[in-house]
C-alpha positions in Angstrom: -18.6 -11.6 76.4 -20.3 -8.5 77.6 -23.4 -7.2 75.8 -22.7 -4.5 73.2 -24.7 -1.5 72.5 -26.2 -0.5 69.1 -23.4 2.0 68.3 -20.7 -0.7 68.9 -22.6 -3.2 66.8 -23.0 -0.7 63.9 -19.3 0.1 64.1 -18.4 -3.6 63.9 -20.7 -4.1 60.9 -19.1 -1.0 59.2 -15.6 -2.4 59.8 -16.6 -5.8 58.4 -18.0 -4.2 55.3 -14.8 -2.2 54.8 -12.7 -5.4 55.1 -14.9 -7.2 52.6 -14.7 -4.2 50.2 -10.9 -4.2 50.4 -10.7 -7.9 49.7 -13.1 -7.6 46.7 -11.0 -4.6 45.4 -7.8 -6.7 45.5 -9.0 -9.0 42.7 -9.2 -6.0 40.3 -5.6 -4.8 40.9 -4.3 -5.7 37.5 -3.3 -3.9 34.3 -5.6 -4.0 31.4 -4.2 -5.7 28.2 -2.0 -3.6 25.9 -3.8 -2.1 22.9 -2.8 -0.2 19.8 -4.4 3.0 20.9 -4.3 6.3 19.1 -1.7 8.5 20.9 -4.1 11.4 21.4 -6.6 9.0 23.1 -4.1 7.3 25.4 -4.8 9.8 28.2 -8.4 8.5 28.3 -7.6 4.8 28.2 -8.6 2.9 31.4 -5.4 1.1 32.3 -6.4 -1.0 35.4 -9.3 -3.2 36.4 -9.6 -1.2 39.6 -10.1 2.0 37.5 -12.9 0.2 35.6 -14.7 -0.8 38.8 -14.4 2.8 40.1 -15.8 4.2 36.9 -18.7 1.8 37.1 -19.4 2.8 40.7 -19.0 6.5 40.1 -21.0 6.7 36.9 -23.6 4.1 37.7 -23.2 1.8 34.7 -21.9 -1.6 33.9 -18.3 -0.9 32.9 -17.0 -2.3 36.1 -18.4 -5.7 35.2 -16.0 -5.9 32.2 -12.9 -5.7 34.5 -11.1 -8.8 33.3 -7.4 -9.2 32.7 -8.1 -11.3 29.6 -10.4 -8.7 28.0 -10.2 -8.3 24.3 -11.7 -4.8 24.5 -10.2 -1.5 25.4 -12.1 1.0 27.5 -11.9 4.8 27.7 -13.1 7.3 30.2 -13.4 11.0 29.5 -15.0 12.8 32.4 -18.4 11.1 32.9 -18.3 9.3 29.5 -17.0 5.8 29.1 -16.5 3.9 25.8 -15.8 0.3 24.9 -13.8 -0.4 21.7 -13.4 -3.8 20.1 -10.2 -5.4 18.7 -11.1 -4.2 15.2 -11.4 -0.6 16.5 -15.1 -0.6 16.3 -16.9 1.4 19.0 -19.0 -1.1 20.8 -20.7 1.3 23.2 -20.3 4.8 24.5 -22.4 6.2 27.3 -22.5 9.1 29.7 -23.4 8.7 33.4 -26.3 6.2 34.1 -26.0 4.7 30.6 -27.4 7.8 28.9 -26.5 8.9 25.4 -25.8 12.6 25.6 -24.1 15.3 23.5 -20.9 14.5 25.4 -21.0 10.8 24.6 -21.8 11.5 20.9 -18.8 13.9 20.7 -16.6 11.3 22.3 -17.6 8.7 19.7 -16.6 11.2 17.0 -13.2 11.8 18.8 -12.6 8.0 19.0 -13.6 7.5 15.4 -11.2 10.2 14.3 -8.3 8.8 16.4 -8.8 5.3 15.1 -9.2 6.4 11.4 -5.7 8.0 11.7 -4.3 4.6 12.9 -6.0 2.8 10.0 -4.6 5.3 7.5 -1.1 4.9 8.9 -1.3 1.1 8.8 -2.6 1.2 5.2 0.3 3.5 4.2 2.7 1.0 5.8 1.2 -1.8 3.7 1.4 0.3 0.6 5.1 1.1 1.3 5.8 -2.6 1.8 4.0 -3.4 -1.5 1.3 -5.4 0.2 -1.5 -3.0 -0.8 -2.1 -1.4 -4.2 -3.5 2.1 -4.4 -4.9 2.9 -7.8 -6.5 6.2 -6.8 -9.7 4.5 -5.6 -10.4 2.4 -2.5 -7.3 0.6 -1.3 -7.3 -3.2 -1.6 -5.0 -6.1 -0.8 -2.6 -7.2 -3.6 -3.7 -10.5 -5.1 -1.1 -13.0 -4.3 
């Protein structure tokens, strides 16, 4: 083999890194689990593991580390703000770029809370209609069985 110059060596290293990055990205090509998401928030829901990794890289925070096809959480991205919501619709975390709490992240928390409150109200009404909840004008509670 003939000796190579520095430019050729750097090119070979760059090609190797590109191949390794492509192989790494393949393991994130999956759809995130389905989630009962408020309709108005569906546009912000992160739907693939690959999108989560990209969000983590672009926004410099840990969301990419949560890319797992068995995840019990749902993730949202609105511009530079990402949020993590638990199975019980609680907002686990919501940060702007570089894990900062900003006015944009606070506003997105309120938007998420409003969307999920609507789903909870619809579900409660369905239970009332089926006779599984009693509404006596106060807080709604499960019917004693």
